[in-house]
C-alpha positions as CSV (number, residue, x, y, z in Angstrom):
1,M,32.3,33.1,16.1
2,T,30.1,30.2,15.1
3,T,26.5,30.4,16.2
4,T,24.0,27.6,16.3
5,S,20.3,27.8,15.9
6,P,18.2,27.6,19.1
7,K,16.6,24.2,19.6
8,I,13.1,25.6,19.0
9,V,14.2,26.7,15.5
10,N,15.7,23.3,14.8
11,D,12.5,21.6,15.9
12,C,10.6,23.8,13.5
13,I,13.0,23.0,10.7
14,L,12.5,19.3,11.4
15,E,8.7,19.6,11.3
16,I,9.0,21.2,7.9
17,L,11.5,18.7,6.5
18,L,9.4,15.8,7.7
19,Y,6.9,16.7,5.0
20,L,9.7,16.3,2.4
21,T,10.7,12.8,3.5
22,N,9.8,11.3,0.1
23,D,11.2,14.3,-1.9
24,Q,14.9,13.3,-2.1
25,C,15.9,16.1,-4.4
26,T,14.6,18.9,-2.2
27,L,16.1,17.2,0.9
28,Y,19.5,17.1,-0.8
29,N,19.2,20.9,-1.5
30,C,18.4,21.5,2.1
31,I,21.8,20.0,3.1
32,Q,23.5,22.9,1.4
33,V,21.7,25.6,3.4
34,N,23.9,25.5,6.5
35,R,25.3,23.1,9.1
36,D,22.0,22.9,11.1
37,W,19.9,22.1,8.1
38,C,22.4,19.5,7.0
39,Q,22.4,17.8,10.4
40,I,18.6,17.6,10.3
41,A,18.2,16.6,6.7
42,I,20.9,13.8,6.6
43,P,19.0,11.5,9.0
44,L,15.8,11.9,6.9
45,L,17.7,11.1,3.7
46,W,19.1,8.0,5.3
47,M,15.9,6.6,6.8
48,N,15.2,4.4,3.8
49,P,18.2,4.2,1.5
50,F,17.2,0.8,0.2
51,K,14.0,2.1,-1.3
52,F,15.9,2.1,-4.6
53,E,18.9,0.0,-5.9
54,N,22.0,2.1,-5.6
55,F,25.6,0.9,-5.4
56,K,26.7,4.3,-4.0
57,I,24.8,3.5,-0.8
58,I,27.0,0.5,-0.2
59,Q,30.1,2.5,-1.0
60,T,29.1,5.1,1.6
61,L,28.4,2.4,4.2
62,I,31.8,0.8,3.6
63,Q,33.4,4.3,4.0
64,N,31.5,4.4,7.3
65,F,33.4,1.3,8.6
66,D,35.5,1.8,11.7
67,V,39.1,0.8,11.7
68,Q,38.4,-2.8,12.8
69,W,35.8,-3.4,10.1
70,K,38.0,-1.8,7.4
71,G,40.7,-4.2,8.5
72,H,38.3,-7.2,7.9
73,L,37.7,-5.9,4.4
74,L,41.3,-5.2,3.4
75,R,42.6,-8.6,4.6
76,R,40.9,-10.2,1.7
77,R,43.4,-10.0,-1.2
78,V,40.9,-9.1,-3.9
79,F,39.8,-6.0,-1.9
80,N,43.3,-5.0,-0.8
81,S,43.8,-2.7,-3.7
82,S,44.9,0.9,-4.1
83,S,41.6,1.8,-5.9
84,L,39.5,0.7,-2.9
85,S,42.0,1.8,-0.2
86,S,42.0,5.3,-1.6
87,T,38.3,5.6,-1.2
88,L,38.0,4.5,2.4
89,F,38.1,8.0,4.0
90,S,36.2,8.8,7.1
91,T,32.6,10.1,6.9
92,S,31.1,13.0,8.8
93,F,28.0,11.0,9.9
94,N,27.3,7.6,11.2
95,Y,25.0,6.9,8.3
96,S,24.1,3.3,9.2
97,S,22.6,4.5,12.5
98,F,19.9,6.5,10.7
99,I,18.5,3.6,8.7
100,Q,15.0,2.6,9.8
101,H,13.8,0.6,6.8
102,F,15.5,-2.5,5.4
103,D,14.6,-4.0,2.0
104,F,16.1,-7.5,1.5
105,S,16.1,-7.4,-2.3
106,T,17.4,-4.0,-3.0
107,F,20.2,-4.4,-0.4
108,K,21.3,-7.6,-2.1
109,I,21.2,-6.1,-5.6
110,S,23.0,-2.9,-4.4
111,V,25.8,-5.0,-3.0
112,S,26.1,-7.0,-6.2
113,N,26.2,-3.8,-8.3
114,W,28.9,-2.3,-6.0
115,L,31.1,-5.3,-6.5
116,F,30.6,-5.3,-10.2
117,K,31.6,-1.6,-10.3
118,L,34.6,-2.1,-8.1
119,L,36.0,-5.3,-9.7
120,N,34.9,-4.4,-13.3
121,R,33.6,-7.9,-13.7
122,K,30.9,-10.2,-12.4
123,P,31.7,-11.0,-8.8
124,K,32.4,-14.6,-7.7
125,Y,30.0,-16.2,-5.3
126,D,32.4,-16.1,-2.3
127,E,33.2,-12.5,-3.0
128,M,29.5,-11.6,-3.0
129,I,28.8,-13.5,0.3
130,F,31.8,-11.9,2.0
131,I,30.8,-8.3,1.2
132,Y,27.1,-9.1,1.7
133,Q,27.5,-10.4,5.2
134,L,30.2,-7.9,6.1
135,V,28.2,-4.9,5.2
136,G,24.9,-6.4,6.5
137,S,26.5,-7.3,9.9
138,Y,27.9,-3.8,10.2
139,L,24.6,-2.2,9.3
140,F,22.7,-4.5,11.8
141,K,25.2,-3.6,14.5
142,N,25.1,0.2,14.1
143,T,21.4,0.8,13.4
144,R,19.3,2.0,16.3
145,G,16.8,-0.6,15.2
146,F,14.7,-1.0,12.1
147,I,11.0,-0.2,12.1
148,S,10.2,-2.0,8.9
149,L,11.5,-5.1,7.0
150,N,10.5,-5.9,3.4
151,I,11.2,-9.3,1.8
152,D,9.8,-9.2,-1.7
153,Y,11.0,-11.8,-4.2
154,D,9.9,-14.2,-7.0
155,Y,11.0,-17.3,-8.9
156,K,12.5,-15.2,-11.7
157,K,14.9,-13.4,-9.4
158,I,15.9,-16.8,-7.9
159,D,16.6,-18.3,-11.3
160,K,18.6,-15.2,-12.2
161,D,20.7,-15.5,-9.0
162,F,21.6,-19.1,-9.7
163,D,22.5,-18.2,-13.3
164,Y,24.5,-15.1,-12.3
165,F,26.7,-16.7,-9.6
166,G,27.2,-20.0,-11.3
167,D,29.1,-20.9,-14.4
168,P,26.8,-21.1,-17.5
169,G,24.9,-24.4,-17.5
170,E,26.4,-25.5,-14.2
171,I,24.3,-27.7,-12.0
172,F,25.1,-26.9,-8.4
173,D,26.2,-29.7,-6.3
174,E,24.9,-30.2,-2.7
175,E,27.8,-28.4,-1.1
176,V,27.5,-25.3,-3.3
177,T,23.8,-25.0,-3.0
178,S,23.9,-25.3,0.7
179,N,26.3,-22.4,0.8
180,F,24.0,-20.6,-1.7
181,L,21.5,-20.2,1.1
182,E,23.8,-17.6,2.6
183,L,22.7,-15.3,-0.2
184,Y,19.1,-15.2,1.2
185,D,19.4,-15.8,4.9
186,I,19.9,-12.4,6.5
187,S,19.5,-13.9,9.9
188,K,23.1,-15.0,9.5
189,F,24.2,-11.4,9.7
190,G,25.6,-10.5,13.0
191,Y,23.5,-8.5,15.5
192,F,20.2,-9.7,13.9
193,E,18.3,-9.3,17.1
194,N,19.6,-5.7,17.6
195,A,18.3,-4.7,14.2
196,M,15.0,-6.5,14.2
197,K,13.6,-6.4,17.8
198,N,11.7,-3.2,17.3
199,I,10.2,-4.0,13.9
200,E,6.7,-2.4,13.5
201,S,6.0,-3.3,9.9
202,F,6.9,-6.6,8.2
203,K,6.2,-7.5,4.6
204,Y,6.8,-10.9,3.0
205,S,5.8,-11.2,-0.6
206,Y,6.7,-14.2,-2.8
207,R,5.6,-15.2,-6.3
208,G,6.4,-18.7,-7.6
209,L,5.4,-21.4,-9.9
210,E,6.2,-25.1,-9.6
211,P,8.3,-26.3,-6.7
212,T,11.8,-26.1,-8.4
213,Y,14.9,-27.1,-6.5
214,H,16.1,-23.5,-6.5
215,Q,12.8,-22.2,-5.0
216,K,13.0,-24.9,-2.2
217,E,16.5,-23.6,-1.3
218,F,15.1,-20.1,-1.1
219,I,12.3,-21.3,1.2
220,K,14.9,-23.0,3.5
221,A,16.7,-19.7,3.9
222,I,13.6,-17.6,4.5
223,S,12.3,-20.1,7.0
224,E,15.3,-19.3,9.3
225,I,14.6,-15.6,9.0
226,F,11.0,-16.2,10.1
227,R,12.1,-18.4,13.0
228,K,14.2,-15.7,14.4
229,L,11.6,-13.0,13.8
230,T,9.2,-15.1,15.8
231,L,11.7,-15.3,18.6
232,Y,12.8,-11.6,18.7
233,C,9.9,-9.5,17.3
234,N,6.8,-8.9,19.3
235,K,6.1,-5.3,18.3
236,I,4.8,-5.8,14.8
237,Q,1.8,-3.6,14.1
238,N,1.4,-4.0,10.4
239,L,1.9,-7.5,8.9
240,I,1.8,-8.3,5.1
241,I,2.0,-11.9,4.0
242,H,1.5,-12.3,0.2
243,S,2.5,-15.6,-1.2
244,A,1.2,-16.6,-4.6
245,I,2.4,-20.1,-5.4
246,D,1.3,-23.1,-7.4
247,Q,-0.9,-25.4,-5.4
248,A,1.5,-28.2,-6.0
249,F,4.1,-26.5,-3.9
250,F,2.8,-28.0,-0.6
251,E,6.1,-27.4,1.2
252,H,5.7,-23.6,0.7
253,I,2.0,-23.6,1.5
254,N,2.6,-25.3,4.8
255,F,5.5,-23.0,5.5
256,V,3.4,-19.9,5.0
257,R,0.7,-21.3,7.2
258,K,3.1,-22.1,10.0
259,V,5.2,-18.9,10.0
260,T,2.1,-16.6,9.7
261,S,0.5,-18.3,12.7
262,G,3.8,-18.1,14.7
263,I,4.3,-14.4,14.0
264,I,0.7,-13.5,14.7
265,L,0.6,-15.3,18.1
266,N,3.8,-13.7,19.2
267,Q,2.7,-10.1,18.8
268,Q,1.6,-7.7,21.5
269,N,-0.2,-4.9,19.5
270,L,-1.0,-6.2,16.0
271,Q,-3.0,-3.5,14.2
272,S,-3.4,-4.6,10.6
273,I,-2.9,-7.7,8.5
274,S,-2.9,-8.1,4.7
275,F,-2.9,-11.8,3.8
276,F,-3.0,-13.6,0.5
277,E,-5.6,-16.2,1.7
278,E,-5.7,-19.2,-0.7
279,W,-5.6,-22.5,1.2
280,R,-7.7,-24.5,3.6
281,D,-6.7,-27.6,5.5
282,E,-8.3,-30.8,4.2
283,N,-10.1,-31.3,7.6
284,G,-11.8,-27.9,7.3
285,S,-9.8,-26.0,9.9
286,D,-8.0,-22.9,8.7
287,T,-4.7,-22.0,10.3
288,F,-5.0,-18.3,9.5
289,F,-8.4,-17.7,11.0
290,S,-7.8,-20.0,14.0
291,S,-4.5,-18.1,14.7
292,L,-6.3,-14.8,14.5
293,T,-9.0,-16.0,16.8
294,K,-6.4,-17.1,19.4
295,Y,-4.7,-13.8,19.1
296,Q,-7.8,-11.7,19.4
297,K,-8.9,-13.6,22.5
298,T,-5.9,-12.4,24.4
299,K,-4.8,-9.1,22.7
300,N,-7.9,-7.9,20.8
301,S,-5.8,-5.2,19.1
302,L,-6.5,-6.0,15.4
303,R,-8.2,-3.1,13.5
304,S,-7.7,-3.9,9.8
305,L,-7.8,-7.1,7.7
306,K,-7.1,-7.1,4.0
307,F,-7.2,-9.9,1.4
308,P,-5.6,-9.5,-2.0
309,Y,-6.9,-13.0,-2.7
310,F,-9.9,-14.5,-0.9
311,S,-11.7,-17.8,-0.9
312,D,-13.1,-18.6,2.5
313,M,-16.3,-16.8,3.7
314,E,-17.0,-19.9,5.9
315,G,-13.8,-19.2,7.9
316,L,-14.2,-15.4,7.9
317,L,-17.8,-14.9,9.1
318,P,-17.4,-16.7,12.5
319,F,-14.2,-14.7,13.1
320,L,-15.9,-11.4,12.3
321,A,-18.9,-12.2,14.6
322,I,-16.9,-12.6,17.8
323,H,-14.3,-9.9,17.4
324,H,-15.6,-6.4,18.0
325,S,-12.3,-4.5,17.7
326,L,-11.9,-5.1,13.9
327,E,-13.0,-1.9,12.1
328,T,-11.9,-2.3,8.5
329,L,-12.3,-5.2,6.1
330,E,-10.8,-5.0,2.6
331,F,-11.0,-7.3,-0.5
332,T,-9.0,-6.5,-3.6
333,N,-7.7,-8.3,-6.7
334,F,-9.0,-11.9,-6.8
335,F,-12.3,-12.9,-5.1
336,S,-12.4,-16.7,-5.6
337,D,-14.8,-18.2,-3.1
338,Y,-17.0,-20.6,-5.1
339,D,-19.2,-21.7,-2.2
340,V,-20.7,-18.4,-0.8
341,V,-24.2,-19.0,-2.0
342,E,-24.3,-22.6,-0.8
343,F,-22.8,-21.8,2.6
344,C,-24.9,-18.7,3.3
345,T,-28.1,-20.5,2.2
346,S,-27.5,-23.5,4.5
347,K,-26.3,-21.3,7.4
348,K,-28.5,-18.2,7.0
349,N,-30.1,-18.6,10.4
350,N,-26.9,-19.3,12.2
351,I,-24.7,-16.4,11.1
352,A,-24.2,-13.7,13.8
353,S,-24.0,-10.0,13.3
354,I,-20.6,-8.4,12.6
355,H,-19.1,-5.2,13.9
356,I,-16.9,-3.7,11.1
357,K,-17.2,0.0,10.3
358,N,-15.4,0.1,7.0
359,L,-15.9,-2.3,4.1
360,K,-14.0,-2.2,0.8
361,F,-14.2,-4.1,-2.5
362,Y,-12.0,-2.6,-5.2
363,R,-10.1,-3.6,-8.3
364,I,-11.8,-7.0,-8.0
365,K,-11.1,-9.7,-10.6
366,F,-12.7,-13.1,-11.1
367,D,-11.6,-16.4,-12.7
368,K,-13.3,-16.9,-16.1
369,I,-15.4,-19.7,-14.8
370,Y,-16.4,-17.9,-11.6
371,N,-20.1,-17.5,-10.8
372,K,-20.4,-13.9,-9.8
373,N,-23.6,-14.7,-7.8
374,N,-21.2,-15.9,-5.1
375,Y,-19.6,-12.4,-5.0
376,I,-23.0,-10.7,-5.0
377,K,-24.1,-12.9,-2.1
378,A,-20.9,-12.2,-0.2
379,V,-21.4,-8.4,-0.4
380,E,-25.1,-8.7,0.4
381,V,-24.5,-10.9,3.5
382,L,-21.7,-8.6,4.8
383,L,-24.0,-5.6,4.4
384,H,-26.9,-7.4,6.1
385,L,-24.7,-8.6,9.0
386,S,-23.3,-5.1,9.6
387,N,-26.7,-4.3,11.0
388,D,-26.6,-0.6,10.1
389,K,-23.2,0.0,11.8
390,L,-21.2,0.4,8.6
391,K,-19.7,3.9,8.2
392,T,-17.8,3.7,4.9
393,L,-18.3,1.4,1.9
394,T,-16.3,1.0,-1.3
395,V,-17.8,-1.5,-3.7
396,E,-17.9,-2.5,-7.4
397,H,-19.5,-5.1,-9.7
398,V,-22.8,-4.0,-8.2
399,D,-26.2,-5.1,-9.3
400,D,-29.7,-4.3,-8.1
401,T,-29.4,-6.7,-5.2
402,I,-26.3,-4.9,-3.8
403,I,-27.8,-1.5,-4.4
404,Q,-31.0,-2.4,-2.5
405,S,-28.9,-3.9,0.3
406,I,-27.1,-0.6,0.7
407,S,-30.5,1.1,1.3
408,D,-31.9,-1.7,3.5
409,Y,-28.9,-2.2,5.8
410,C,-26.8,1.0,5.7
411,K,-29.2,3.9,5.2
412,N,-28.8,5.4,8.7
413,S,-25.1,4.6,9.3
414,L,-23.3,5.2,6.0
415,T,-21.3,8.5,5.8
416,Y,-19.0,7.6,2.9
417,L,-19.8,5.6,-0.3
418,S,-17.6,4.9,-3.3
419,L,-19.5,3.0,-6.0
420,K,-18.4,1.7,-9.4
421,I,-21.5,1.0,-11.4
422,L,-22.6,-0.2,-14.8
423,P,-25.0,2.1,-16.6
424,K,-27.8,-0.4,-16.5
425,Y,-27.9,-0.2,-12.7
426,F,-27.7,3.6,-12.4
427,S,-31.4,4.3,-12.3
428,K,-31.8,1.9,-9.4
429,F,-29.0,3.7,-7.5
430,V,-30.6,7.1,-8.1
431,D,-33.9,5.6,-6.6
432,I,-32.2,4.7,-3.3
433,L,-29.7,7.5,-3.0
434,S,-32.0,9.9,-1.1
435,S,-32.6,7.2,1.6
436,L,-28.9,7.4,2.8
437,N,-29.7,9.9,5.5
438,N,-26.2,10.6,6.8
439,L,-24.1,10.3,3.6
440,K,-21.5,13.1,3.5
441,Y,-19.0,11.7,0.9
442,L,-20.1,10.2,-2.5
443,I,-17.7,9.0,-5.2
444,L,-19.5,7.6,-8.3
445,V,-17.5,5.7,-10.9
446,E,-18.9,4.6,-14.3
447,D,-18.1,1.0,-15.1
448,H,-17.9,-0.3,-18.6
449,D,-18.2,-3.6,-20.5
450,S,-18.6,-4.4,-24.2
451,R,-22.4,-4.7,-23.9
452,S,-23.1,-1.5,-21.9
453,N,-23.8,2.0,-23.1
454,R,-22.6,5.1,-21.3
455,I,-24.6,6.3,-18.3
456,K,-27.7,8.1,-19.4
457,Y,-29.7,10.0,-16.7
458,N,-32.2,12.7,-16.1
459,Y,-29.8,15.3,-14.5
460,S,-32.7,16.9,-12.6
461,T,-33.8,13.7,-11.0
462,F,-30.1,12.8,-10.3
463,A,-29.4,16.2,-8.7
464,K,-32.5,16.1,-6.5
465,S,-31.7,12.6,-5.3
466,F,-28.7,13.7,-3.2
467,P,-29.3,13.5,0.5
468,S,-29.2,16.9,2.3
469,S,-26.2,15.7,4.3
470,L,-24.0,15.4,1.3
471,R,-20.9,17.7,1.2
472,H,-18.3,16.0,-0.9
473,L,-19.0,14.7,-4.4
474,G,-16.7,12.9,-6.8
475,L,-17.8,12.0,-10.3
476,D,-15.9,9.7,-12.7
477,I,-18.7,9.5,-15.2
478,S,-19.3,10.7,-18.8
479,I,-20.2,14.3,-18.3
480,N,-19.5,17.4,-20.5
481,P,-19.5,21.0,-19.4
482,K,-23.1,21.7,-20.4
483,I,-24.4,18.7,-18.4
484,L,-22.2,19.6,-15.5
485,E,-23.7,23.1,-15.5
486,L,-27.3,21.7,-15.6
487,L,-26.5,19.2,-12.9
488,L,-25.1,21.9,-10.6
489,N,-28.0,24.2,-11.2
490,E,-30.4,21.6,-10.0
491,M,-28.5,20.7,-6.9
492,E,-30.0,21.7,-3.6
493,V,-27.2,20.5,-1.3
494,P,-24.4,22.9,-0.3
495,L,-21.3,21.1,-1.5
496,T,-18.0,22.1,-0.1
497,T,-15.8,19.7,-2.3
498,L,-16.3,18.7,-5.9
499,D,-13.9,16.3,-7.7
500,L,-14.2,15.5,-11.4
501,Y,-12.1,12.5,-12.5
502,T,-12.1,13.8,-16.1
503,V,-10.0,15.6,-18.7
504,M,-11.2,19.2,-18.5
505,D,-11.2,22.4,-20.5
506,F,-12.3,26.0,-19.6
507,G,-15.9,25.0,-20.2
508,Y,-15.8,23.1,-16.9
509,L,-14.3,26.0,-15.0
510,E,-16.9,28.3,-16.3
511,A,-19.6,26.0,-15.0
512,I,-17.9,25.8,-11.6
513,V,-17.5,29.6,-11.4
514,K,-21.2,30.2,-12.3
515,Y,-22.3,27.6,-9.8
516,I,-20.3,29.3,-7.0
517,K,-21.5,32.8,-8.0
518,V,-25.2,32.0,-8.3
519,N,-25.9,28.8,-6.3
520,N,-23.3,27.9,-3.7
521,S,-20.6,30.0,-2.2
522,N,-19.7,27.1,0.2
523,L,-17.7,25.3,-2.5
524,K,-14.1,25.6,-1.4
525,N,-12.3,22.7,-3.0
526,F,-12.3,21.6,-6.7
527,G,-10.3,18.7,-8.0
528,F,-9.7,17.5,-11.5
529,N,-7.7,14.9,-13.4
530,S,-6.0,17.0,-16.1
531,F,-6.6,19.5,-18.9
532,I,-7.4,18.5,-22.5
533,D,-4.5,20.7,-23.5
534,S,-1.7,19.3,-21.5
535,S,0.2,22.6,-21.6
536,L,-2.6,24.1,-19.5
537,N,-1.9,21.8,-16.6
538,N,0.9,24.1,-15.5
539,N,0.0,27.2,-17.6
540,R,-0.3,30.7,-16.4
541,S,-3.6,31.2,-18.2
542,L,-5.4,28.9,-15.8
543,H,-3.9,30.7,-12.9
544,N,-4.8,34.1,-14.3
545,Y,-8.4,33.0,-15.1
546,M,-9.1,31.6,-11.6
547,R,-7.5,34.6,-9.9
548,L,-9.6,37.0,-12.0
549,M,-12.8,35.1,-11.2
550,S,-12.1,34.9,-7.5
551,D,-11.3,38.6,-7.3
552,L,-14.3,39.5,-9.4
553,Y,-16.9,37.4,-7.5
554,N,-15.1,37.5,-4.1
555,F,-14.7,33.8,-3.4
556,E,-11.9,31.5,-2.3
557,I,-11.3,28.1,-3.8
558,S,-8.5,25.5,-3.8
559,I,-7.8,23.8,-7.1
560,Y,-5.8,20.6,-7.1
561,I,-5.0,17.5,-9.1
562,V,-7.4,15.0,-7.7
563,E,-6.3,11.9,-5.8
564,N,-7.4,8.8,-7.7
565,H,-10.2,6.7,-6.2
566,L,-9.6,3.2,-5.0
567,H,-11.1,1.7,-8.2
568,I,-8.0,2.6,-10.1
569,E,-4.3,2.8,-9.1
570,T,-3.9,5.4,-6.4
571,Q,-1.7,8.5,-6.3
572,H,-1.2,11.2,-3.7
573,A,-3.3,14.3,-4.0
574,K,-1.4,17.4,-5.0
575,I,-2.6,20.8,-4.0
576,W,-2.1,23.1,-6.9
577,L,-3.7,26.6,-6.7
578,K,-5.6,28.5,-4.1
579,Y,-7.5,31.7,-4.6
C-alpha cells in the first residue's frame, strides 16, 4: 500500500528545499529520495532553467509538447525524422508551468545549440525561427506567469547572430533583415500577455558602439517588446534599465528615454529602479527624473534608486527634496557629473533637505580628465541635505571634507558606516569616530594609490576612538596578529562580531581566543577571508583547535568565510564552523 506524507511534512520539506534553490546539485539529489521529495524539488529546479545555456532544457520542453504541438513540429520535413520522433516520449511533469524567470539571451542560444545538436550542422535561419517561436509560444502558453524578464545583449552578440545565420560575407537585403527581427522580438511569441502580465522584475541591459545597421534592427525588435510590456505589465516592482551606447546613437538614446518613461508611469507599485543615467535633453528637462516625479506624485511607492552611471545632480536634488518615500540612493561605477561644484555654489541657498536613509557610493570610477572636487562636493551636499536622518553610509574616495561632513551632519543618526579610505586621511577619521554616537556597524577598508603608504596608526588611540554603541567591526586594513592583539586589548566596546578581510594564520586565532578569554566574552561571530595555507581552509586542524579552545574556556563562537564588502565584488556569506 502506497502512503503519502502528510501535508504538514511536505510543507516542512518545501521550507527546507527553498534554501537550496540556487544549489542545483543538491536539489537533483533530493529528487531521488522518494516521490514526495521529487514532486517538491522538480518545480524548484525548473523555476529558472534559463539561468544557464543548456540545449537539454529545450529538448525537455519539446518532449513536454502535447499531441497538437508535436504535430506542428513533425509536419516540418527537416524535423520529421526517426531520430527526433524516437525522443518525443511523454514527460511526468508539465515542466513549462514551473518556469518563473525568462532570460531572452540564454533561451535563444539554447534553442540554437539544440538545433545544432539535432541536425549536426549549423541551422538555417528559417529552421531557427520556426523552433524559436514554436518552443517560445508553447512556453508562454503553459507558464503560470513569469515573475522576471531579463533582456541582456550587446553589439558583439548582434554581429555574431548576423554572421552565424547568414552566408559568409553576405549583405542582408531588406526582406531578409526584416525577417531577421523575428530572432529578437519575443513579443511575436503566442500568449505574450499570459506570460508577462505578472512580471515583478524587469531588466534591460544593452551595450553598443556606433549606430550600425544591425544594431538598429535589434532596437526595432526590442521596441515592440517594450510597447507590449507597457500595455500588459503594471506590477513591476524592480526595474533595471542599463543602456551604454555611443552618444552618436541618438535613435537608441531617444528609445531608452521613451520606453523607460512609459514603463515607469504604467506601474502600480514600483519599489526600486537601477538606471544608467547618461543623457539630458538639450532644453534642460530630463525625461527620467520628470517621469519619476509624475509617478511619485500618484503612487509614491519608490524606495530605492541606483545609478551605475550618473551625471545629473541638478535633476536629482529637486526630485529627492519632494519625495519622502525614497529610502536608498546608490551610486556605483562611473560618476561623471562635471558641474556639481558650479551648480551647488550657485544654488546653495535654494536646495531643500532630502529624506533618504541609506546612501551608497562604491566601486566608483572617474574619467581621466574628471575633477574629483565635483564628486567630493556631491557627497558633501547629500550628507548636508540629509539633515541628520541618514542611517547607513557606504562611501569611498573620501578626503577630510567628507570625513568632517560625516561628523557634522550624521553623528546622531548614523548606525552603519562602510568607509574606504587612503592612509593620509586615516588620522582625521580617528579624530571624528567617537562623535558618531549611535554607530553599531563599522567596516573600514584601506585604499591604495601609488603615492600612499600603508595605514599607520596608534593602535591605542584608534581602539579608544570607537563609540560605545559599536558592536560589529570589519577591518580590511594592513594588520598582523601582533597588532590585532594589541588593538583588541585596548578596546573598551563589547563587540559581538569581528570580520577580518585578510589572509590569516593561527596567530590571528590565538589573538581572538585571548581576547574572548580575557576581555570580551560577548564576541559570538568571527569572519575571515582565507588561511595563508589554503589547505587549512577546510582542514581538520582548524576545527580541532577551535573546538579545544571553546571547550577549554567555555565560550561559543561562529566562524565563517566573510561576505565581501561593497567596495569589492560581492559574494554570499558562508557559515562554516560553530563552537
